[in-house]
N, C-alpha and C positions, 0 to 999 in steps of 0.2 A: 723359499722364505727369504725376505729381505733382511739384511744385516742392519741393525740400528746404527745411526750416525755416531761419530766420535770413536771412542775405543770401548767396545763392549767388554765387560769383565765377568767371567764366570768363576765361581769359587768351588773347587772340588776338594773334599776332605774325607776323613774316615780313618779309623784305627785299623781297618782291614787293608793292609798295605798293598797286597797283590791286586785286590779289586780296584783300589784307587788308581794304581798305576795303569791298569788295563783301561779304565775309564778315560784317563788322560790321553793315553795312546789312541783311543778311539776318536776323541775329539781332534787330535792332531791329524789323524788320517782323513777325517771327514770334512774338516774346515780348512781349505787352503788359505795360507797366510796367517794361521794361528801360531801362537808361541806360548810356552809354559814358563811361568815364573815360580821358582821353588826356593824356599829357605830351609836349609837343613839344620835343625836345632840340636842334632846329635853331637855337634862339635862345641857346644856351649861350654863344656867343662874346660876347654882350652882357651876360652875367653872370646870366641867369635862365633858368628853364625855365617855359614857358607851359602851364598846366593848363586843360583844358576838360572840362565835363560836359554831355552832350547826350542827348536822346532822339530819337524819330523825328520830332518836330516842329522840332527845332533846338537851339541852345545854351541850356542852362539856367543855367550858371554858368561864369565864367572867372576865372583868377587867375594869380599867379606864385609860383614856389618858387625861392628863392635857391640858387645853387650851394653845394655842400658840399665843402670841400677842393678847389675848382676842378674838381669832377667833376659833370657833368650827371647821370650815372647814379646817383650817390650822392644827389643831390637828389631824384631820382625815388623811391629807396628810402625816404628820410626822409618824403616827402610822401604816398606811396601809401596806407599803412595808415590814417593819420588821416582821409584823405578817404573811404576805404571805410567806416570806422567812423561817420563823419558821415552817410553815406547809409543805413547800417544803422539808426542811432538815429532818423533822421527818419521811417523807415517809408515804405511805399508803393512801394519798389523791388522788383520781382520778380526781376530778374537784373542784376548789375553786370558789365558787359563792360569788362575792362581791355584797351584797344587799345595795344599796345606800339609805341613809335617804331621806325623801320626796323631799326636794328642792335642793339636791346636783345634779349637772349636770354631765353627764357621760363623756363629753369631757375632762374635767380637770383630772378626776380620771383615765381614760384610758391612758392619757399622763404620769401621775405620775407612774403608774404601769409599763409602758413600759420603762420609763427612769430609773426605778429601776432594769432593767435587767430581768424582768419577761415577760411572754408571754400572751398577751391578745388574746384569741381565739374567743371572741364574745362580742358584746355590744347589749343589749336588753332593750327596753323601754316597760313597760307594760301599756296598756291602756284599759279603758272601753269606748267603742264607744259612749255611752249615755252621757258621761261626757266631751267629746272633746269640744263641743261648749261652755258649761258653763265655762270651765276652760280657753278656749281661749278668752272668753269675760270678764274675771275677771281681772280688772285693779287694784285691791287692792294690796298694798305692802305686801310682804311676812311677814314682821314684824308684820303686823296687825293680822295675823293668827297664830303667833308663829312659823313661818317657816323660819325665817331669819337664815343664817349660821354665821353671825357676826353682831356686833353692827352697822357696817357701811354698811350692806347689803341693797341696795336700789332697788333690783329687785322686779318685780311684779309677781303675780301668772301667768298671761298670757304669759309674755315673757320668763319666766323660763320653763313653760310647752312647749312652742313652740320649744325652743332649745333642750329640752329633746327628744321631738318627732322627730325632723328633723335630729339630729345627728346620731341616732341609725339606722343601716341598717336592723334591725329586730324589729318588733313590736309583742309583745305577747298580743294577743287580748282576753279580757274576753268575755265569753258568757253572754251578758247582755240582759235580757228580755225587758228592757226599751228602748233599741236601735232600731231605725227604719232605713229605707233605706237612709234617708237624713243623719243621723249620720254616717253610714258606708261609704257613698259617700264622706262626708266631710273629713273623715280620709284618704280615698284613694287619694283624690285630694291634700291634704296637703303634703303627702309624697308618691307620686306614685311609687317611686323606692324601697320602703321598702318591705321586705318579711314579710307578715302577717301570723302569726302562731296562731291558736286557742289554748288557754292555756289548754283546756280540752282534747286535742288530745294526749293521752299518749300511753304507751305500757303495756303489761301484759305477764305473763308466760303462755304458752300453753302446754298442754299435746299433744305430737305428737306421733302417732302410726306408728312405723316403722316395719310393718309386724308382724311376730310372736314374736318379742321381747317385753319386758315390756315397756309400754309408759313411757317416761322420760320427765322432764321439759326442755323446750328449749326457751330461751328468744328471742323475736323478736328483730329486729334492734332497735337502739335508736329512741326515739320519735322524731318528727319533731323539737320540741323546743330544745331538747338535741343535735340534729344534728347541729342546728344553733349555739348553745353555743360553739361548738367545731370546727366550720367551718373555723375559721381564721378571723383575723381583721387587717387591715392596718391603723395604727394611722395617718401616714402622708397623705394618700389618704383621710381619713375622714376629716382631718383638711382642706385640699385643697377644698373639696366639700362644706365647709362652707364659704370659702372666697368669697366675693361678686363679684370678678372679674371672677371667674370660677365655681361658685356654680351651682349645678345641680338643677335648679329651676323647678317647675311644668310646664307642657305644658297646652295649652288650653283645657278646658273641660266644659261640661254642662250636668248634669244628676241629676235626683231625687231632683231637686230644688237647687242644688249647682252648682256654676259657678266659673271657674278660667279664668280670663282675663290676657293675656300676652300682655303687651303694650311696643312696641319698636319703637324708633325714633332716628334719627341721630342729629337733631337740638337741641341746648342747651336750657335749661330752663332760663326764665327771673327770676332772683333771687327774686325780690320783689313780682311778681305775684304768684310764687310758694309758697313763704312763707305765703302769705295771704290765700292760699288754703289748707295749711297743715291740719288744723282741719277737713275740709270736706273730704279730701283724706284719712286721718287716720281712720275716722269713717265710711268710705264707705264699709269696708270689715272686716271680722273677722280676717284676716291675710293678710299682704302685706309685700313684701320684694324685694330686688333687688339692682341695682346700677344706678346712674344718674350723670349728669354733669351740672354745672352751667356756664352761659356765663361769669360771672365775675371771675371765678376760673377755667379756661379751662384745667389746668394741673392736677387737683385733682379729683380722683375717690371717689365719695360719696356713702356710704352704707345706704340703706333705710331698716328699720326693725320695723314693727308695729304690735302690737297685743293688745287686750284689751283696745282699744281707746287711746293707748299711742304710741308715735313714738320716735325712736332713730335714729338720723342722725349723722354720724361721718365720718371723712376722713379715707379712706382705702389706703392712699398712692397715688402715681402718676399713671396716665394712662401710659401704655407702650409707646404710641406715643409721650409722652413728655420727654422720656428718651433718652440720647445719645446712639448710637449703642453699645458702649463699655459696657454700664451698663446692656445690655440685658443678658449677660452671668451670671449675678448674680441673675436673675429672675428664679424661679422654672420652669422646663419644662412644667408642667401642665398649668401654667399661660400663657406661650408663645403659647402653642397649642390652648388654649381657645381664645386668641386674634387673632390668625391666622385664625381661623374658621369664624370670623365675622369682618374681617379687611375692613375698608373703605378707598378708595384712598385719600379722603380729610381729614377725621378726625381720621383715624387709628382705635383704639379700643374704642374711646370715643363714648358713646351711652347712651340712656335712655333704661333701661330694667327693668321694674317693673311688678310684678306679684301679682294679687289680687285674693283671694279665699274667698268665703262666700256663705252661703245660701241667696237667695233673692237679689243677687247682681244687682244693676242698671247699667248694662254694658254700655248702651248708654250715660247715664248721667255722668258716670265716665270718659268715653273716651272724652266727650266734655270738662269736667273740666281740664283734663290733657292737651288736645290740647291748651286750652286757656292760659296755663302757659308757652308754648314755645315762643321763639322769633317770632315776626311777620316777614313777608317778608322784610319789610323796616328795622327792627332792625337787622335782619340777614345780610342783604346786607351792613350794615354800617361797618362790619368787627370787628376783635378782639380788636383793640385799643379802639373802641367805646364800645364794650361789657364790657371791664374791668373798664369802668367809670360808669357802672350801679350801683345802690345802693347795698352795700354789706349786704344784708338783713340777711344772715345766720351767720354773724360773732358772734353775741351774743349767738346764739344757740350753735354754735360749741365750744364756750369757756366754756360752762357749764360742 
């Protein structure tokens, strides 16, 4: 496989530290001339971020980047592109591997590198299948484990891990003896479109006998992981795939004790009944996500994002059906295409589309609870003027 011109950059991240380091070591071993750039944010409390550059033989360079606005992740952003440019200008580097620190999310870094004029050829999240459920169920704040990227970082282990997992089109999967079929199935259902590559699947030099000539070393093609690192990556498409209006969410599935329920309806939620059910809905699955609409706020698309027993609900802007025709030209084509695929004559693109994935999911109970939160026939028949007089139960939550 040919290496792209310039300096190809692959981003490798993930909270599963051992798996991430193994994936990086695999790339160093399989791509001659590759180097790893890593910023260690664990030293942020001392006022600096430690940067190292290494190849397969060891550390080539080390330095420090000062904090920016008391934010270690901001320091990473400021330092990353100049260091990559220095590697590019020096020549001789075949692949730059950006190994992210534990809680750094790949989306932000991929966008920083691309905005800096460099080429991201791959984004990989390394995972240990045996740790997927424990991390997805961990509602602890990152700060409690020394993993916060800034003093104001309020993320949890679960939601950070979920975003790391779901953004990357490639998962480098560790060979974990502790993982069972349920663990592997959970990983597959959480991100069914990801290309899973075993970390241990590498390449080696063979002696090839070409008849009477002396056998000579001949390298096999790049390993599967190295191929994915150089395959190409579309930052804009990846961002669109995370937007709740057009996200590529998992489909229905049920295998090895793991179930994914896709629940779609056109009728709006009663805001007060849905609010009262939030805790039960959030705790019903290891992971849930999607989009929904409330009867009292019919023009607003709401994003549902839950992991580790914690739920984030936020406005994702207007439904397309609420916009004047002239405004549609300002909407990205992927958003218009997604709306057209599921357009309803009465409500347009307004819908409930929630996806719940978990081992031991109580599918029937969950469906009953969700149905009970919709407007009743009588409430629905009362019309939009009446809907907007319903209690604005989500106002306080949305102000947080």
